[in-house]
N, C-alpha and C positions, 0 to 999 in steps of 0.2 A: 189338276189331272183327275180324270174320272176314275172312280173306284171300279175295279174289275174283280168279279168273283173268281177265285182260283179254281182250277180244274180238279175235280175229285174222281177221276176215272180209276177204275179198279186195275190192278196190275196182276199179271200171272206169275205165280210162284213155281210152277212146274218142277219136274224132276228130270234127271238125265244120268247117263252112265258115268262112272268115276274112273279116273286113272288110278293105277295101283301105286299111289304115293301115300306116305304115312298119314299126313294130316287129312287128306281127302278120304282115305279109308276110315279114319275115325269119324269123320262127318257122316259117311255112309252108314256106319254102325249106329250113330245117334238117330238118324232119320229112317232107319230100316222099318219098312211097313207103314210109314206115314204117307198118306195120300194127299193131305192138305197141310203144308208146312206152317200155315198160320195158326194151327192148333197146337204147335209145340209149346211146351212150358218155357217161360222166360229164361230160366236158368240153363236150359238146353241151348237156347239161342245165344246166351252169353258164352257158352263153351264153343259153339260153332264160330262165333265172331273171332274168338281168340285163335282158333285153328286157322281160320281164313287169313287173319292178319299175319300169322306165322308163315303161311304158304306164300303170301304176297311178299314177305321180306326175304324169303329163301330164293336165291338166284336160280335154283333148279326148277322151281315151280312158279316164279314171279310172272313169267310169260305163258304159263299154262292156261289154255282156254277154260279148263275146268275150275281153276282158281278164280277166274274172273266171272264164271257163271255163279259161283257161290258168293262172290263179292256183290253181284247184282241182287241175288236172293236175300242177302243180309240187309242191303239198303231198302229193298222192297218191303221186308218185314218191318223195318223201322218206320217206313211210310205208313203201313197199315196201322201200326200202333198209334202214330201221331194223329192220323185222321180219326181213329176211334176216340182218342182223347178229345180232339177238336169237337166232335159231335156231342160228346158227353158234357162238354164245358160250354154249352150254348154258343157253339161256333166260334170259339176262341182258342188260339194256340197258347200253350204255356211258354213256348219258345218259337216264335214265328220264323226267326232267322234260321234256326236249326232245321225247320221243315223245308224251307226253300233251298238251303244248302244241300240237303239230302236229295231234293229233286235234281239238283245239278250233278250230284255224285252218281245218281242213277243214269242220267243221260250220258255222262262222260264214260261210265263203266260200260254201258251198252255199246258205245262207239268202239271202245277198245275190244270188247268181246266179239263184236261183229266182224272185226278185221281178223282176230285170232282164229276164228273157226273157219276162215277161208284162206288161211296161210299154211302151206305145206311145211312139214318139218325138213330137217337137213337131208333126209332120204327121199324127199319128194312126196311123202305120204300125207294125204289130207287128214285133219283131225277127226272128221266125221264122215260117215257115209252119206251119199247124196240125199236120201229120204230124210235122215235125221238132220242133215244140214238145213234143209228147207224148213223143217219144223222149228229148229233153233233160231233161224233167221227171222221167222215170223214172231216167235216169242220175244226176241230181243227188240224188234221194231215196235211191238205192242207196248212193251215196258217203257221204251224211250219216248214214244209218242204220247203216252199218258202223262208224262212229266214235262215235256219240252215247253208246252205253252205256259206252264207255271214259272218258267225262268223269266219270262217277260213280266208276268204279274208280280213276281218277287222283286224285280228291278224297280218297278214303280213304287214299291213300298220303301226302298232304301236309297233311291236316287239322290235325295238331298241330305239325309242324315248319315248314310254310310255309302258314299258314292263308289268306293273301291269294291264293295260287295255287289253293287248294281252292275258295275263294269264286268266283273267276273261272271255273273249270271247271264248277262246278255252276250258275252263272248261265246259261252257254251250254246246259247240259243241260236246265234248266228251260224255257228259251226254246223248245226243240224241241217241247215238249208242246203249245204253242199255235201252232206253225208251220203255214202252209198246206201245206207239203210232206207233213205227216202227218195232214191233215184226214181224218176218218173212220176212222183207225187205232185210236182209243181207247187211246192209249198209257198213259194214267193207270191203266188197268185191266190192260193186257197187259204193261207193263214191271214186272218183279218187284222192281226196285230203287227204284221211284218213292217209295213210302211210307217205306222205310227210309232213303232219302237225306236226309230232313228232319233227322234227328239229326246227320248228318255236316255238313250245311249250318249248323245252329244252332251246332255246336261250332266250325266254321271262323269263323263270324261272331263268336263270343265271342273266339276267339284273335286275330282281326284287329281287335278292339276296336271292333266296329261298334256302331251305336245299340242301347242296351239293350232298347228296346221291340221291335226287330226280332229280337233274340236270343230274347226271351221268346216272341214270336209263333211262331217256328219250334220252340222247345222244346215249346211247347204242342201244335203239330202232331205232334210226335214221340210224345206220350203214348199215342196209339192204335196204335203200332207195336211191333215186337219190342224196340225200344230204349226203350220207355216207362219202365221202371224207372230207366234211366240218365238220361233226360230229367227225370224227376220229381226225382231226387236233385240234378241241376244246378239246378233251380228252387228247391229247398229251400235249397241252399247259397247261391245268389244272394241270396235274401231274408234268410237268416240273417246274411250279411255286411252287408246294408243295415239290419239290426236291425228289419226289418219283420215283426213277430211274427205279424200276422194272415195275411199271405200265406204265411209259412213254415208255419204251422199248416194252412192251406188245402191245401197240397200234401202235407204229411204225412198228412192225412186222406185225400186222393185216393189216395196210394200205398197206404195201409192198406186201403182199400176195394177197390182195383182190381188190386193186384199181390200176390196171395195166395201166389205161389210163393216169396216172401221175407218174412221177418218184420221186416226192418230198419225199415220205415216205422212199423209198429205199435210196435216197441220205442222208437223215438225219440219217437213220439207219447205213449206211456206215460210216458217219462222227463219230457217237458215237462209232462204232467199232474201228476206227482209234485212237480215243482219249483213248480207253482202250487197245490199242496196240494189238487188235485182228485182225492181218493182214490177216490171212487165211479167216476169216469170211468176212472181207471187200472185198476181192477178189471175193469170192463166190457171194456176193450181187451184186457187180459191173458187174460181168459176166452176171447175169440175167438181170440187167438194160440195159446193152449194147445190149444184144440179143433182148430185147423188142423194143429198139429204132431202131435197124437195120431191124427187121422184120415188123415194122409198128404198133406194138401193142401200143406202147407209141409214141404219136406225137412228132416230133422234130422241127416242124415249126408252126407258127401261120397261120391264114386264109390268110394272105397276103404273105405267103411264107418266112417270116423272121425266122431265127433260134431262138428257144426259149432260154431263158437266161441260163438255167442250164443243157443243154444237154451234155456239156463237162465234167461235174463233175464225172460221172461214170468212164470215161477214166482216169481222173486225179487221183481219189482216188485209183483206181486199180494200177496205175503206182507208186504212192507214197508208197503204201503198199509193192509192189515188191522192190522198192528202199530201204525202211526201213528194209527189210529182206536181204539186200545186194545182191539181184538178179539183178545186174545192167544191164545185157544184156536184160533180160526180161522187166525190167523197161523201158529201152530205146525203145523197140518195142512198149510198151503200150503208152508211151508218143508220139511216132511218129504216131501211129494209131489215137490217140486223136487229134493230130494236123491236120491230113489228114481229119478226119471226122468233126472237129469243129475248123477250122482255125481262127486265130485272138486272141489267148490267150497266153500271154507271159509265163504263168505258164507251159503250155505244151511245148512250144518251148525251154524254158530254162531247163525244165526237161529232154527233149531229149538230149540236149547238156551236161548237168551235169551228167546224168547217163552214157553216153558214155565216158566222161572223167574219171569217177570213175572206169569204167571197164578197161580203159586203164591204170590207175594208179595201179590197182590190178595186172596187167600183165606187169608191167613196165620193168621187167628184160628180157622179151621176146619181142624184138623190132618188130618181124614179126607179133605179135599179137596186141601189144599196138598201133602201129602206125596207122593202119586203124581206130581204135576207137577214137584216138585223132583227126584224120581228120574228122570223123563224128561229133565230138563235135564242132569243129570250124565252120562246115557248119551251125549248128543250132545257134551258138553264133553270126555268121554273119547275120543270118536271124533275130535274135532278135535286132541286131544293126541297121539293115535297117528299121525294123518295129517300133522300139521304141528307137530312137537315144537319147532321153532325159533320158533314164533309164540305163545309163552306169554303175551304181552301181550294176546292175544285170549281165551284160555280160562283162564289161571291164576287171576285174581281171581274169575272167575265160579264156578270149581270150589270155591274156598275158601268163598264166600258160600253156595252151595247146601249144602255139607256142614255149615256152621255152622247153617243153618236146619233141616237134618235131624238136628241134634244128634249128628252122628257125629264124636266128638272125635278119633279116630285119623286119619281122612281130613282133617278140618279142620286138624290140626296139620301134616299132610304138605304142604298147599297154603298154609299161613299165610305163607310167605315171599313169595308173590305179592301178598299184601295189604299187605306192608310196603314195597313198591317205590314 
């Protein structure tokens, strides 16, 4: 998962009028004359936090908009100090989790405050006058918007080692998309991380052992994103473990059709078809994979120019399918092409030799036909002997049998020892 630099936007700490409640009056006294709350001494902030927590715990002030305004300001001050420490410590947090959980706390508190300032009391009176309301709505939105992107960033940091934490961060992140604070902002289109976050959330849900249906739902949402291949593989693995062959095949087919930049889905689909002896289907799949590799749709080398590990599989599976349907001449051609395109695999070299020998055996009564095929076979068996001399169990007896059929007594005698094992 790519590393994302967390958002370090400044938050507004502003001031506002206070209700005539004991704790809020005390806070007003502490901050009297202060135009920038971030300049307050740490011990004064400690006192303010205690007063805020008491107000939050008091039923009379727990739902007071001014209580929540100071809850936000308290969290924002913590954020300011953590970012200050981060910058002083070579861009490292002393407690990264605490930072991201504070970001969540700010967003959640802003959501609460935004609703409270627009909720009339039991007498129908609004908490704020219209002009002040607009100012506070903007202040709240700015604070929430500065933090909400970091909820996704934080989730990427905890998705595998603390999935429950990642789930909590992303649930607050997703809630912001439907928040009245951002009505009209079209966040689902403008937030570049919105679509990509689906896979992070699905992975976190999986790690947190959430309901399987919910995991599947979010993995499926991820299929249309850059993480689509990863999500598809997760779904395949999930259904493979459940021995649900229908759904496993469904997502293999989906991956094969939609993620052409990799051949893994097609290879696994072809392997499944071979196991089910659906050889015509295997050949069709492999022809598509081979075409994609040869026209450059699917990469065959890494950035350093080295051949990727599985690029020879489509040639091999196609050749095996032709071999298993006793089309030995076509199988030989397929093995040879595979060896030419992807040299260095004994399976392809031995396949080319074995299929040629089988075709020769099938036409043994016609010496004019079978002899050239046995000669082709020994060419590839010799190639295997030279490249893999320690694997005589692969080519030794085959060499003996071909020279016997070619009536080459000298070479037959040379390889006879492999027939006696």
